All heavy atoms as a GROMACS GRO file, in nm:
protein
  605
    1MET      N    1  -0.311  -0.392   1.202
    1MET     CA    2  -0.329  -0.463   1.077
    1MET      C    3  -0.469  -0.440   1.022
    1MET      O    4  -0.486  -0.430   0.901
    1MET     CB    5  -0.305  -0.612   1.097
    1MET     CG    6  -0.312  -0.677   0.961
    1MET     SD    7  -0.317  -0.852   0.953
    1MET     CE    8  -0.484  -0.891   0.943
    2TYR      N    9  -0.566  -0.431   1.111
    2TYR     CA   10  -0.702  -0.410   1.064
    2TYR      C   11  -0.717  -0.274   0.996
    2TYR      O   12  -0.789  -0.262   0.897
    2TYR     CB   13  -0.800  -0.422   1.180
    2TYR     CG   14  -0.802  -0.561   1.240
    2TYR    CD1   15  -0.760  -0.583   1.370
    2TYR    CD2   16  -0.844  -0.670   1.165
    2TYR    CE1   17  -0.760  -0.710   1.425
    2TYR    CE2   18  -0.844  -0.797   1.219
    2TYR     CZ   19  -0.803  -0.817   1.348
    2TYR     OH   20  -0.803  -0.943   1.401
    3ALA      N   21  -0.649  -0.175   1.048
    3ALA     CA   22  -0.657  -0.041   0.989
    3ALA      C   23  -0.595  -0.040   0.849
    3ALA      O   24  -0.648   0.023   0.758
    3ALA     CB   25  -0.587   0.061   1.078
    4VAL      N   26  -0.484  -0.110   0.832
    4VAL     CA   27  -0.418  -0.116   0.701
    4VAL      C   28  -0.507  -0.189   0.601
    4VAL      O   29  -0.526  -0.145   0.488
    4VAL     CB   30  -0.280  -0.184   0.713
    4VAL    CG1   31  -0.219  -0.210   0.577
    4VAL    CG2   32  -0.187  -0.100   0.797
    5THR      N   33  -0.566  -0.301   0.643
    5THR     CA   34  -0.653  -0.378   0.554
    5THR      C   35  -0.778  -0.299   0.518
    5THR      O   36  -0.817  -0.295   0.401
    5THR     CB   37  -0.692  -0.511   0.620
    5THR    OG1   38  -0.573  -0.580   0.658
    5THR    CG2   39  -0.771  -0.597   0.527
    6LEU      N   40  -0.838  -0.236   0.616
    6LEU     CA   41  -0.957  -0.156   0.589
    6LEU      C   42  -0.924  -0.038   0.499
    6LEU      O   43  -0.998  -0.008   0.404
    6LEU     CB   44  -1.019  -0.107   0.720
    6LEU     CG   45  -1.146  -0.022   0.706
    6LEU    CD1   46  -1.258  -0.104   0.646
    6LEU    CD2   47  -1.186   0.033   0.841
    7GLY      N   48  -0.812   0.029   0.527
    7GLY     CA   49  -0.771   0.141   0.443
    7GLY      C   50  -0.743   0.099   0.300
    7GLY      O   51  -0.779   0.169   0.204
    8ALA      N   52  -0.682  -0.018   0.282
    8ALA     CA   53  -0.656  -0.068   0.147
    8ALA      C   54  -0.786  -0.106   0.077
    8ALA      O   55  -0.803  -0.080  -0.042
    8ALA     CB   56  -0.561  -0.187   0.152
    9CYS      N   57  -0.879  -0.168   0.151
    9CYS     CA   58  -1.008  -0.205   0.091
    9CYS      C   59  -1.087  -0.082   0.046
    9CYS      O   60  -1.159  -0.087  -0.053
    9CYS     CB   61  -1.091  -0.285   0.191
    9CYS     SG   62  -1.033  -0.452   0.215
   10ILE      N   63  -1.073   0.026   0.117
   10ILE     CA   64  -1.142   0.150   0.079
   10ILE      C   65  -1.062   0.225  -0.027
   10ILE      O   66  -1.118   0.277  -0.124
   10ILE     CB   67  -1.164   0.239   0.203
   10ILE    CG1   68  -1.263   0.171   0.298
   10ILE    CG2   69  -1.214   0.377   0.164
   10ILE    CD1   70  -1.273   0.237   0.434
   11GLY      N   71  -0.930   0.229  -0.009
   11GLY     CA   72  -0.847   0.312  -0.097
   11GLY      C   73  -0.824   0.257  -0.236
   11GLY      O   74  -0.818   0.333  -0.333
   12ILE      N   75  -0.812   0.126  -0.250
   12ILE     CA   76  -0.781   0.068  -0.381
   12ILE      C   77  -0.892   0.097  -0.484
   12ILE      O   78  -0.862   0.144  -0.594
   12ILE     CB   79  -0.752  -0.083  -0.368
   12ILE    CG1   80  -0.620  -0.105  -0.294
   12ILE    CG2   81  -0.747  -0.151  -0.505
   12ILE    CD1   82  -0.594  -0.248  -0.253
   13PRO      N   83  -1.020   0.074  -0.452
   13PRO     CA   84  -1.123   0.110  -0.550
   13PRO      C   85  -1.132   0.259  -0.580
   13PRO      O   86  -1.158   0.300  -0.693
   13PRO     CB   87  -1.253   0.060  -0.488
   13PRO     CG   88  -1.212  -0.042  -0.389
   13PRO     CD   89  -1.078   0.000  -0.340
   14ILE      N   90  -1.107   0.342  -0.477
   14ILE     CA   91  -1.112   0.487  -0.499
   14ILE      C   92  -1.000   0.530  -0.593
   14ILE      O   93  -1.022   0.608  -0.687
   14ILE     CB   94  -1.105   0.562  -0.364
   14ILE    CG1   95  -1.233   0.540  -0.285
   14ILE    CG2   96  -1.079   0.711  -0.385
   14ILE    CD1   97  -1.230   0.594  -0.144
   15VAL      N   98  -0.880   0.479  -0.570
   15VAL     CA   99  -0.767   0.512  -0.658
   15VAL      C  100  -0.792   0.461  -0.799
   15VAL      O  101  -0.759   0.528  -0.897
   15VAL     CB  102  -0.636   0.455  -0.599
   15VAL    CG1  103  -0.523   0.466  -0.698
   15VAL    CG2  104  -0.602   0.528  -0.472
   16LYS      N  105  -0.854   0.344  -0.812
   16LYS     CA  106  -0.885   0.289  -0.945
   16LYS      C  107  -0.984   0.379  -1.017
   16LYS      O  108  -0.970   0.405  -1.138
   16LYS     CB  109  -0.941   0.147  -0.929
   16LYS     CG  110  -0.986   0.082  -1.058
   16LYS     CD  111  -0.870   0.048  -1.147
   16LYS     CE  112  -0.917  -0.039  -1.262
   16LYS     NZ  113  -0.910   0.027  -1.389
   17MET      N  114  -1.085   0.429  -0.946
   17MET     CA  115  -1.183   0.519  -1.010
   17MET      C  116  -1.116   0.650  -1.052
   17MET      O  117  -1.144   0.701  -1.161
   17MET     CB  118  -1.298   0.548  -0.914
   17MET     CG  119  -1.393   0.432  -0.898
   17MET     SD  120  -1.543   0.472  -0.806
   17MET     CE  121  -1.478   0.505  -0.644
   18ILE      N  122  -1.028   0.703  -0.970
   18ILE     CA  123  -0.957   0.826  -1.005
   18ILE      C  124  -0.868   0.803  -1.126
   18ILE      O  125  -0.863   0.885  -1.218
   18ILE     CB  126  -0.877   0.879  -0.884
   18ILE    CG1  127  -0.972   0.926  -0.774
   18ILE    CG2  128  -0.782   0.991  -0.925
   18ILE    CD1  129  -0.903   0.957  -0.642
   19ALA      N  130  -0.797   0.690  -1.128
   19ALA     CA  131  -0.709   0.660  -1.241
   19ALA      C  132  -0.790   0.642  -1.369
   19ALA      O  133  -0.748   0.687  -1.476
   19ALA     CB  134  -0.628   0.534  -1.212
   20ASN      N  135  -0.906   0.578  -1.359
   20ASN     CA  136  -0.992   0.564  -1.478
   20ASN      C  137  -1.042   0.699  -1.528
   20ASN      O  138  -1.060   0.719  -1.648
   20ASN     CB  139  -1.111   0.474  -1.447
   20ASN     CG  140  -1.074   0.328  -1.439
   20ASN    OD1  141  -0.966   0.288  -1.483
   20ASN    ND2  142  -1.161   0.249  -1.382
   21ALA      N  143  -1.064   0.791  -1.436
   21ALA     CA  144  -1.116   0.923  -1.475
   21ALA      C  145  -1.008   1.008  -1.542
   21ALA      O  146  -1.037   1.081  -1.637
   21ALA     CB  147  -1.171   0.996  -1.353
   22ILE      N  148  -0.882   1.000  -1.496
   22ILE     CA  149  -0.779   1.087  -1.552
   22ILE      C  150  -0.700   1.022  -1.666
   22ILE      O  151  -0.631   1.092  -1.740
   22ILE     CB  152  -0.682   1.137  -1.444
   22ILE    CG1  153  -0.605   1.023  -1.381
   22ILE    CG2  154  -0.754   1.220  -1.342
   22ILE    CD1  155  -0.497   1.067  -1.284
   23TYR      N  156  -0.711   0.890  -1.682
   23TYR     CA  157  -0.635   0.821  -1.786
   23TYR      C  158  -0.662   0.876  -1.927
   23TYR      O  159  -0.566   0.896  -2.003
   23TYR     CB  160  -0.662   0.670  -1.782
   23TYR     CG  161  -0.587   0.593  -1.886
   23TYR    CD1  162  -0.449   0.574  -1.873
   23TYR    CD2  163  -0.650   0.542  -1.998
   23TYR    CE1  164  -0.379   0.504  -1.968
   23TYR    CE2  165  -0.580   0.472  -2.094
   23TYR     CZ  166  -0.444   0.452  -2.079
   23TYR     OH  167  -0.375   0.385  -2.174
   24PRO      N  168  -0.786   0.902  -1.966
   24PRO     CA  169  -0.808   0.955  -2.102
   24PRO      C  170  -0.738   1.088  -2.129
   24PRO      O  171  -0.700   1.117  -2.243
   24PRO     CB  172  -0.959   0.972  -2.110
   24PRO     CG  173  -1.014   0.876  -2.011
   24PRO     CD  174  -0.914   0.872  -1.901
   25TYR      N  175  -0.716   1.168  -2.027
   25TYR     CA  176  -0.647   1.295  -2.046
   25TYR      C  177  -0.497   1.275  -2.071
   25TYR      O  178  -0.432   1.358  -2.134
   25TYR     CB  179  -0.668   1.387  -1.926
   25TYR     CG  180  -0.813   1.423  -1.907
   25TYR    CD1  181  -0.887   1.369  -1.802
   25TYR    CD2  182  -0.878   1.509  -1.996
   25TYR    CE1  183  -1.021   1.401  -1.786
   25TYR    CE2  184  -1.011   1.541  -1.980
   25TYR     CZ  185  -1.081   1.487  -1.874
   25TYR     OH  186  -1.214   1.518  -1.859
   26PHE      N  187  -0.442   1.166  -2.020
   26PHE     CA  188  -0.300   1.138  -2.042
   26PHE      C  189  -0.272   1.089  -2.183
   26PHE      O  190  -0.162   1.106  -2.234
   26PHE     CB  191  -0.249   1.034  -1.942
   26PHE     CG  192  -0.234   1.086  -1.803
   26PHE    CD1  193  -0.281   1.013  -1.695
   26PHE    CD2  194  -0.172   1.207  -1.777
   26PHE    CE1  195  -0.266   1.060  -1.566
   26PHE    CE2  196  -0.157   1.255  -1.649
   26PHE     CZ  197  -0.205   1.180  -1.543
   27ILE      N  198  -0.369   1.024  -2.246
   27ILE     CA  199  -0.346   0.969  -2.380
   27ILE      C  200  -0.433   1.039  -2.484
   27ILE      O  201  -0.469   0.981  -2.585
   27ILE     CB  202  -0.373   0.817  -2.382
   27ILE    CG1  203  -0.518   0.788  -2.346
   27ILE    CG2  204  -0.278   0.743  -2.292
   27ILE    CD1  205  -0.560   0.650  -2.389
   28ALA      N  206  -0.462   1.165  -2.462
   28ALA     CA  207  -0.552   1.238  -2.552
   28ALA      C  208  -0.495   1.249  -2.694
   28ALA      O  209  -0.571   1.254  -2.791
   28ALA     CB  210  -0.580   1.377  -2.496
   29ASN      N  211  -0.364   1.253  -2.709
   29ASN     CA  212  -0.304   1.272  -2.841
   29ASN      C  213  -0.269   1.141  -2.911
   29ASN      O  214  -0.210   1.143  -3.018
   29ASN     CB  215  -0.176   1.356  -2.828
   29ASN     CG  216  -0.208   1.496  -2.780
   29ASN    OD1  217  -0.319   1.544  -2.797
   29ASN    ND2  218  -0.110   1.560  -2.719
   30THR      N  219  -0.304   1.030  -2.855
   30THR     CA  220  -0.272   0.901  -2.916
   30THR      C  221  -0.399   0.830  -2.957
   30THR      O  222  -0.505   0.845  -2.896
   30THR     CB  223  -0.195   0.810  -2.818
   30THR    OG1  224  -0.274   0.788  -2.702
   30THR    CG2  225  -0.062   0.871  -2.779
   31ALA      N  226  -0.388   0.753  -3.064
   31ALA     CA  227  -0.502   0.678  -3.115
   31ALA      C  228  -0.487   0.532  -3.072
   31ALA      O  229  -0.437   0.449  -3.146
   31ALA     CB  230  -0.511   0.690  -3.266
   32MET      N  231  -0.526   0.506  -2.950
   32MET     CA  232  -0.518   0.369  -2.901
   32MET      C  233  -0.630   0.344  -2.801
   32MET      O  234  -0.685   0.436  -2.744
   32MET     CB  235  -0.384   0.339  -2.836
   32MET     CG  236  -0.359   0.405  -2.703
   32MET     SD  237  -0.206   0.348  -2.631
   32MET     CE  238  -0.261   0.298  -2.472
   33GLY      N  239  -0.660   0.220  -2.785
   33GLY     CA  240  -0.761   0.183  -2.688
   33GLY      C  241  -0.702   0.082  -2.590
   33GLY      O  242  -0.609   0.009  -2.623
   34MET      N  243  -0.756   0.080  -2.471
   34MET     CA  244  -0.704  -0.010  -2.370
   34MET      C  245  -0.818  -0.050  -2.277
   34MET      O  246  -0.899   0.033  -2.239
   34MET     CB  247  -0.594   0.059  -2.292
   34MET     CG  248  -0.521  -0.025  -2.195
   34MET     SD  249  -0.384   0.071  -2.129
   34MET     CE  250  -0.289  -0.060  -2.059
   35ASN      N  251  -0.821  -0.176  -2.243
   35ASN     CA  252  -0.921  -0.225  -2.149
   35ASN      C  253  -0.876  -0.188  -2.008
   35ASN      O  254  -0.773  -0.233  -1.961
   35ASN     CB  255  -0.937  -0.376  -2.164
   35ASN     CG  256  -1.046  -0.431  -2.076
   35ASN    OD1  257  -1.122  -0.356  -2.015
   35ASN    ND2  258  -1.055  -0.562  -2.070
   36LEU      N  259  -0.955  -0.107  -1.940
   36LEU     CA  260  -0.919  -0.060  -1.806
   36LEU      C  261  -0.989  -0.138  -1.696
   36LEU      O  262  -0.980  -0.101  -1.580
   36LEU     CB  263  -0.952   0.088  -1.792
   36LEU     CG  264  -0.878   0.182  -1.887
   36LEU    CD1  265  -0.928   0.324  -1.870
   36LEU    CD2  266  -0.729   0.175  -1.865
   37LYS      N  267  -1.056  -0.247  -1.731
   37LYS     CA  268  -1.131  -0.324  -1.631
   37LYS      C  269  -1.037  -0.417  -1.555
   37LYS      O  270  -0.951  -0.481  -1.612
   37LYS     CB  271  -1.238  -0.406  -1.701
   37LYS     CG  272  -1.329  -0.480  -1.608
   37LYS     CD  273  -1.436  -0.554  -1.687
   37LYS     CE  274  -1.534  -0.621  -1.595
   37LYS     NZ  275  -1.481  -0.734  -1.523
   38PHE      N  276  -1.052  -0.418  -1.423
   38PHE     CA  277  -0.979  -0.511  -1.338
   38PHE      C  278  -1.072  -0.627  -1.302
   38PHE      O  279  -1.187  -0.605  -1.265
   38PHE     CB  280  -0.937  -0.444  -1.207
   38PHE     CG  281  -0.808  -0.368  -1.212
   38PHE    CD1  282  -0.749  -0.331  -1.331
   38PHE    CD2  283  -0.744  -0.333  -1.095
   38PHE    CE1  284  -0.631  -0.262  -1.334
   38PHE    CE2  285  -0.625  -0.264  -1.096
   38PHE     CZ  286  -0.569  -0.227  -1.215
   39ASP      N  287  -1.021  -0.747  -1.311
   39ASP     CA  288  -1.097  -0.862  -1.262
   39ASP      C  289  -1.085  -0.866  -1.110
   39ASP      O  290  -0.996  -0.805  -1.050
   39ASP     CB  291  -1.044  -0.992  -1.323
   39ASP     CG  292  -1.077  -1.002  -1.471
   39ASP    OD1  293  -1.185  -0.953  -1.510
   39ASP    OD2  294  -0.997  -1.059  -1.546
   40TRP      N  295  -1.172  -0.943  -1.046
   40TRP     CA  296  -1.176  -0.947  -0.900
   40TRP      C  297  -1.046  -0.998  -0.842
   40TRP      O  298  -1.005  -0.954  -0.735
   40TRP     CB  299  -1.294  -1.031  -0.852
   40TRP     CG  300  -1.283  -1.176  -0.890
   40TRP    CD1  301  -1.329  -1.234  -1.004
   40TRP    CD2  302  -1.220  -1.279  -0.815
   40TRP    NE1  303  -1.298  -1.366  -1.005
   40TRP    CE2  304  -1.231  -1.398  -0.890
   40TRP    CE3  305  -1.154  -1.284  -0.692
   40TRP    CZ2  306  -1.179  -1.518  -0.846
   40TRP    CZ3  307  -1.103  -1.404  -0.649
   40TRP    CH2  308  -1.116  -1.520  -0.725
   41PHE      N  309  -0.980  -1.090  -0.910
   41PHE     CA  310  -0.857  -1.148  -0.853
   41PHE      C  311  -0.743  -1.048  -0.853
   41PHE      O  312  -0.649  -1.061  -0.773
   41PHE     CB  313  -0.818  -1.278  -0.924
   41PHE     CG  314  -0.797  -1.266  -1.072
   41PHE    CD1  315  -0.675  -1.227  -1.123
   41PHE    CD2  316  -0.900  -1.295  -1.159
   41PHE    CE1  317  -0.654  -1.217  -1.258
   41PHE    CE2  318  -0.881  -1.284  -1.295
   41PHE     CZ  319  -0.758  -1.245  -1.344
   42LEU      N  320  -0.746  -0.947  -0.937
   42LEU     CA  321  -0.644  -0.842  -0.932
   42LEU      C  322  -0.659  -0.757  -0.806
   42LEU      O  323  -0.559  -0.720  -0.743
   42LEU     CB  324  -0.650  -0.754  -1.056
   42LEU     CG  325  -0.603  -0.820  -1.185
   42LEU    CD1  326  -0.627  -0.728  -1.304
   42LEU    CD2  327  -0.459  -0.859  -1.176
   43TYR      N  328  -0.783  -0.727  -0.769
   43TYR     CA  329  -0.806  -0.654  -0.644
   43TYR      C  330  -0.758  -0.736  -0.524
   43TYR      O  331  -0.697  -0.683  -0.432
   43TYR     CB  332  -0.955  -0.620  -0.628
   43TYR     CG  333  -1.002  -0.511  -0.720
   43TYR    CD1  334  -1.082  -0.539  -0.830
   43TYR    CD2  335  -0.969  -0.378  -0.696
   43TYR    CE1  336  -1.126  -0.439  -0.914
   43TYR    CE2  337  -1.013  -0.277  -0.779
   43TYR     CZ  338  -1.091  -0.309  -0.888
   43TYR     OH  339  -1.133  -0.210  -0.970
   44VAL      N  340  -0.786  -0.866  -0.526
   44VAL     CA  341  -0.742  -0.954  -0.417
   44VAL      C  342  -0.590  -0.960  -0.414
   44VAL      O  343  -0.528  -0.956  -0.307
   44VAL     CB  344  -0.804  -1.094  -0.433
   44VAL    CG1  345  -0.746  -1.192  -0.331
   44VAL    CG2  346  -0.955  -1.088  -0.420
   45GLY      N  347  -0.526  -0.966  -0.531
   45GLY     CA  348  -0.380  -0.969  -0.537
   45GLY      C  349  -0.317  -0.841  -0.485
   45GLY      O  350  -0.216  -0.845  -0.413
   46ILE      N  351  -0.376  -0.728  -0.520
   46ILE     CA  352  -0.324  -0.599  -0.471
   46ILE      C  353  -0.340  -0.591  -0.319
   46ILE      O  354  -0.248  -0.550  -0.248
   46ILE     CB  355  -0.395  -0.481  -0.541
   46ILE    CG1  356  -0.358  -0.478  -0.689
   46ILE    CG2  357  -0.360  -0.349  -0.475
   46ILE    CD1  358  -0.442  -0.383  -0.772
   47LEU      N  359  -0.456  -0.632  -0.269
   47LEU     CA  360  -0.478  -0.632  -0.124
   47LEU      C  361  -0.380  -0.726  -0.055
   47LEU      O  362  -0.324  -0.692   0.049
   47LEU     CB  363  -0.622  -0.671  -0.093
   47LEU     CG  364  -0.659  -0.675   0.055
   47LEU    CD1  365  -0.645  -0.538   0.118
   47LEU    CD2  366  -0.801  -0.728   0.072
   48GLY      N  367  -0.357  -0.842  -0.113
   48GLY     CA  368  -0.260  -0.935  -0.056
   48GLY      C  369  -0.121  -0.877  -0.055
   48GLY      O  370  -0.045  -0.893   0.041
   49GLY      N  371  -0.083  -0.805  -0.162
   49GLY     CA  372   0.047  -0.739  -0.166
   49GLY      C  373   0.062  -0.634  -0.059
   49GLY      O  374   0.167  -0.622   0.004
   50VAL      N  375  -0.044  -0.556  -0.036
   50VAL     CA  376  -0.040  -0.454   0.068
   50VAL      C  377  -0.021  -0.518   0.205
   50VAL      O  378   0.060  -0.472   0.287
   50VAL     CB  379  -0.169  -0.368   0.064
   50VAL    CG1  380  -0.182  -0.282   0.188
   50VAL    CG2  381  -0.173  -0.282  -0.060
   51VAL      N  382  -0.093  -0.627   0.232
   51VAL     CA  383  -0.082  -0.694   0.362
   51VAL      C  384   0.057  -0.756   0.378
   51VAL      O  385   0.117  -0.747   0.486
   51VAL     CB  386  -0.194  -0.799   0.376
   51VAL    CG1  387  -0.172  -0.887   0.499
   51VAL    CG2  388  -0.330  -0.732   0.382
   52ILE      N  389   0.111  -0.816   0.273
   52ILE     CA  390   0.245  -0.874   0.281
   52ILE      C  391   0.349  -0.767   0.308
   52ILE      O  392   0.437  -0.783   0.394
   52ILE     CB  393   0.278  -0.952   0.153
   52ILE    CG1  394   0.196  -1.081   0.148
   52ILE    CG2  395   0.427  -0.984   0.144
   52ILE    CD1  396   0.203  -1.154   0.016
   53VAL      N  397   0.341  -0.655   0.238
   53VAL     CA  398   0.436  -0.545   0.260
   53VAL      C  399   0.422  -0.492   0.403
   53VAL      O  400   0.522  -0.461   0.468
   53VAL     CB  401   0.415  -0.433   0.155
   53VAL    CG1  402   0.490  -0.307   0.193
   53VAL    CG2  403   0.458  -0.481   0.018
   54TYR      N  404   0.299  -0.484   0.454
   54TYR     CA  405   0.278  -0.440   0.592
   54TYR      C  406   0.350  -0.532   0.690
   54TYR      O  407   0.418  -0.485   0.781
   54TYR     CB  408   0.129  -0.434   0.624
   54TYR     CG  409   0.102  -0.417   0.771
   54TYR    CD1  410   0.116  -0.294   0.833
   54TYR    CD2  411   0.064  -0.526   0.850
   54TYR    CE1  412   0.093  -0.277   0.968
   54TYR    CE2  413   0.042  -0.511   0.986
   54TYR     CZ  414   0.056  -0.387   1.043
   54TYR     OH  415   0.035  -0.371   1.178
   55PHE      N  416   0.334  -0.663   0.673
   55PHE     CA  417   0.397  -0.757   0.765
   55PHE      C  418   0.549  -0.754   0.754
   55PHE      O  419   0.619  -0.766   0.854
   55PHE     CB  420   0.345  -0.899   0.743
   55PHE     CG  421   0.212  -0.923   0.808
   55PHE    CD1  422   0.104  -0.964   0.733
   55PHE    CD2  423   0.196  -0.906   0.944
   55PHE    CE1  424  -0.019  -0.986   0.792
   55PHE    CE2  425   0.074  -0.928   1.005
   55PHE     CZ  426  -0.035  -0.968   0.929
   56VAL      N  427   0.602  -0.738   0.633
   56VAL     CA  428   0.748  -0.731   0.616
   56VAL      C  429   0.803  -0.608   0.688
   56VAL      O  430   0.900  -0.616   0.765
   56VAL     CB  431   0.786  -0.730   0.467
   56VAL    CG1  432   0.931  -0.694   0.446
   56VAL    CG2  433   0.756  -0.866   0.404
   57ILE      N  434   0.742  -0.493   0.665
   57ILE     CA  435   0.788  -0.369   0.728
   57ILE      C  436   0.771  -0.377   0.880
   57ILE      O  437   0.860  -0.335   0.956
   57ILE     CB  438   0.714  -0.248   0.670
   57ILE    CG1  439   0.757  -0.227   0.525
   57ILE    CG2  440   0.740  -0.122   0.751
   57ILE    CD1  441   0.677  -0.124   0.451
   58SER      N  442   0.660  -0.432   0.925
   58SER     CA  443   0.637  -0.445   1.068
   58SER      C  444   0.741  -0.536   1.134
   58SER      O  445   0.791  -0.505   1.242
   58SER     CB  446   0.497  -0.501   1.093
   58SER     OG  447   0.475  -0.519   1.230
   59SER      N  448   0.776  -0.645   1.068
   59SER     CA  449   0.876  -0.735   1.128
   59SER      C  450   1.014  -0.671   1.129
   59SER      O  451   1.090  -0.689   1.224
   59SER     CB  452   0.879  -0.868   1.053
   59SER     OG  453   0.924  -0.850   0.921
   60ILE      N  454   1.048  -0.595   1.026
   60ILE     CA  455   1.177  -0.525   1.024
   60ILE      C  456   1.184  -0.423   1.138
   60ILE      O  457   1.282  -0.417   1.212
   60ILE     CB  458   1.201  -0.458   0.888
   60ILE    CG1  459   1.224  -0.563   0.780
   60ILE    CG2  460   1.318  -0.361   0.894
   60ILE    CD1  461   1.225  -0.506   0.638
   61LEU      N  462   1.080  -0.344   1.153
   61LEU     CA  463   1.080  -0.241   1.257
   61LEU      C  464   1.074  -0.302   1.397
   61LEU      O  465   1.139  -0.251   1.490
   61LEU     CB  466   0.964  -0.145   1.236
   61LEU     CG  467   0.972  -0.059   1.110
   61LEU    CD1  468   0.848   0.027   1.096
   61LEU    CD2  469   1.096   0.027   1.110
   62THR      N  470   0.999  -0.409   1.413
   62THR     CA  471   0.993  -0.476   1.543
   62THR      C  472   1.129  -0.534   1.579
   62THR      O  473   1.172  -0.528   1.695
   62THR     CB  474   0.887  -0.587   1.541
   62THR    OG1  475   0.762  -0.529   1.506
   62THR    CG2  476   0.875  -0.654   1.676
   63GLY      N  477   1.199  -0.589   1.481
   63GLY     CA  478   1.333  -0.641   1.507
   63GLY      C  479   1.430  -0.533   1.549
   63GLY      O  480   1.513  -0.553   1.638
   64LYS      N  481   1.419  -0.415   1.488
   64LYS     CA  482   1.506  -0.304   1.527
   64LYS      C  483   1.475  -0.257   1.669
   64LYS      O  484   1.566  -0.223   1.745
   64LYS     CB  485   1.492  -0.187   1.429
   64LYS     CG  486   1.558  -0.213   1.296
   64LYS     CD  487   1.554  -0.090   1.209
   64LYS     CE  488   1.629  -0.116   1.080
   64LYS     NZ  489   1.650   0.006   1.003
   65ILE      N  490   1.347  -0.255   1.704
   65ILE     CA  491   1.310  -0.212   1.838
   65ILE      C  492   1.358  -0.312   1.943
   65ILE      O  493   1.403  -0.274   2.052
   65ILE     CB  494   1.157  -0.189   1.848
   65ILE    CG1  495   1.119  -0.066   1.767
   65ILE    CG2  496   1.111  -0.176   1.992
   65ILE    CD1  497   0.971  -0.044   1.754
   66LYS      N  498   1.350  -0.440   1.911
   66LYS     CA  499   1.392  -0.543   2.007
   66LYS      C  500   1.542  -0.539   2.034
   66LYS      O  501   1.588  -0.583   2.139
   66LYS     CB  502   1.352  -0.681   1.956
   66LYS     CG  503   1.206  -0.709   1.970
   66LYS     CD  504   1.172  -0.849   1.925
   66LYS     CE  505   1.024  -0.875   1.941
   66LYS     NZ  506   0.987  -1.009   1.895
   67ARG      N  507   1.620  -0.487   1.939
   67ARG     CA  508   1.765  -0.479   1.959
   67ARG      C  509   1.808  -0.362   2.045
   67ARG      O  510   1.922  -0.354   2.088
   67ARG     CB  511   1.836  -0.469   1.823
   67ARG     CG  512   1.838  -0.601   1.749
   67ARG     CD  513   1.922  -0.589   1.628
   67ARG     NE  514   1.858  -0.490   1.539
   67ARG     CZ  515   1.864  -0.492   1.409
   67ARG    NH1  516   1.932  -0.584   1.347
   67ARG    NH2  517   1.804  -0.401   1.336
   68ILE      N  518   1.718  -0.269   2.071
   68ILE     CA  519   1.751  -0.153   2.153
   68ILE      C  520   1.755  -0.195   2.299
   68ILE      O  521   1.662  -0.257   2.350
   68ILE     CB  522   1.648  -0.040   2.132
   68ILE    CG1  523   1.654   0.010   1.988
   68ILE    CG2  524   1.674   0.074   2.230
   68ILE    CD1  525   1.546   0.110   1.955
   69VAL      N  526   1.862  -0.161   2.367
   69VAL     CA  527   1.878  -0.192   2.509
   69VAL      C  528   1.814  -0.078   2.589
   69VAL      O  529   1.846   0.039   2.568
   69VAL     CB  530   2.028  -0.205   2.545
   69VAL    CG1  531   2.046  -0.236   2.692
   69VAL    CG2  532   2.093  -0.310   2.458
   70PRO      N  533   1.722  -0.111   2.680
   70PRO     CA  534   1.655  -0.005   2.758
   70PRO      C  535   1.752   0.082   2.837
   70PRO      O  536   1.728   0.202   2.854
   70PRO     CB  537   1.562  -0.082   2.852
   70PRO     CG  538   1.538  -0.211   2.783
   70PRO     CD  539   1.663  -0.242   2.709
   71ALA      N  540   1.863   0.027   2.882
   71ALA     CA  541   1.960   0.107   2.956
   71ALA      C  542   2.021   0.215   2.868
   71ALA      O  543   2.046   0.328   2.914
   71ALA     CB  544   2.069   0.017   3.012
   72GLU      N  545   2.043   0.184   2.742
   72GLU     CA  546   2.097   0.284   2.648
   72GLU      C  547   1.998   0.398   2.626
   72GLU      O  548   2.037   0.514   2.616
   72GLU     CB  549   2.132   0.218   2.514
   72GLU     CG  550   2.254   0.130   2.517
   72GLU     CD  551   2.380   0.212   2.537
   72GLU    OE1  552   2.392   0.322   2.483
   72GLU    OE2  553   2.466   0.164   2.613
   73VAL      N  554   1.872   0.364   2.620
   73VAL     CA  555   1.770   0.469   2.601
   73VAL      C  556   1.768   0.561   2.720
   73VAL      O  557   1.760   0.684   2.706
   73VAL     CB  558   1.631   0.403   2.579
   73VAL    CG1  559   1.522   0.508   2.575
   73VAL    CG2  560   1.631   0.321   2.452
   74LEU      N  561   1.776   0.505   2.840
   74LEU     CA  562   1.775   0.589   2.961
   74LEU      C  563   1.900   0.673   2.972
   74LEU      O  564   1.895   0.786   3.020
   74LEU     CB  565   1.757   0.501   3.084
   74LEU     CG  566   1.622   0.433   3.098
   74LEU    CD1  567   1.621   0.336   3.214
   74LEU    CD2  568   1.512   0.536   3.112
   75LYS      N  569   2.016   0.621   2.928
   75LYS     CA  570   2.139   0.698   2.935
   75LYS      C  571   2.139   0.814   2.836
   75LYS      O  572   2.195   0.919   2.862
   75LYS     CB  573   2.260   0.608   2.904
   75LYS     CG  574   2.306   0.527   3.022
   75LYS     CD  575   2.444   0.471   2.999
   75LYS     CE  576   2.436   0.340   2.926
   75LYS     NZ  577   2.565   0.275   2.910
   76ASN      N  578   2.076   0.795   2.721
   76ASN     CA  579   2.080   0.896   2.616
   76ASN      C  580   1.967   0.999   2.627
   76ASN      O  581   1.954   1.085   2.542
   76ASN     CB  582   2.072   0.830   2.478
   76ASN     CG  583   2.197   0.751   2.446
   76ASN    OD1  584   2.305   0.786   2.492
   76ASN    ND2  585   2.182   0.647   2.368
   77ARG      N  586   1.887   0.991   2.730
   77ARG     CA  587   1.780   1.091   2.749
   77ARG      C  588   1.841   1.226   2.785
   77ARG      O  589   1.937   1.233   2.860
   77ARG     CB  590   1.686   1.048   2.861
   77ARG     CG  591   1.588   0.943   2.815
   77ARG     CD  592   1.492   0.909   2.923
   77ARG     NE  593   1.402   1.022   2.948
   77ARG     CZ  594   1.319   1.027   3.049
   77ARG    NH1  595   1.315   0.930   3.135
   77ARG    NH2  596   1.240   1.130   3.066
   78GLU      N  597   1.784   1.327   2.734
   78GLU     CA  598   1.836   1.462   2.767
   78GLU      C  599   1.731   1.544   2.834
   78GLU      O  600   1.618   1.535   2.818
   78GLU     CB  601   1.880   1.530   2.638
   78GLU     CG  602   2.000   1.458   2.580
   78GLU     CD  603   2.061   1.537   2.465
   78GLU    OE1  604   2.076   1.658   2.481
   78GLU    OE2  605   2.090   1.475   2.365
   0.00000   0.00000   0.00000
């Protein structure tokens, strides 16, 4: 969990900077403006979403592993 949280803390700002850098090239032919600033609570919300998704996926996979019978694994070894 610490690796996922640390990776998200490092990756989210980096991805935001990359998106801010390439966004003007995507809308070069349009005459519009958009505020690209994120408030601090959006970063916290995104980090919270990443952690929640991590726990959901981890619980699903852990449940699947717990249902596996060790005897079946040993029988199916080749």
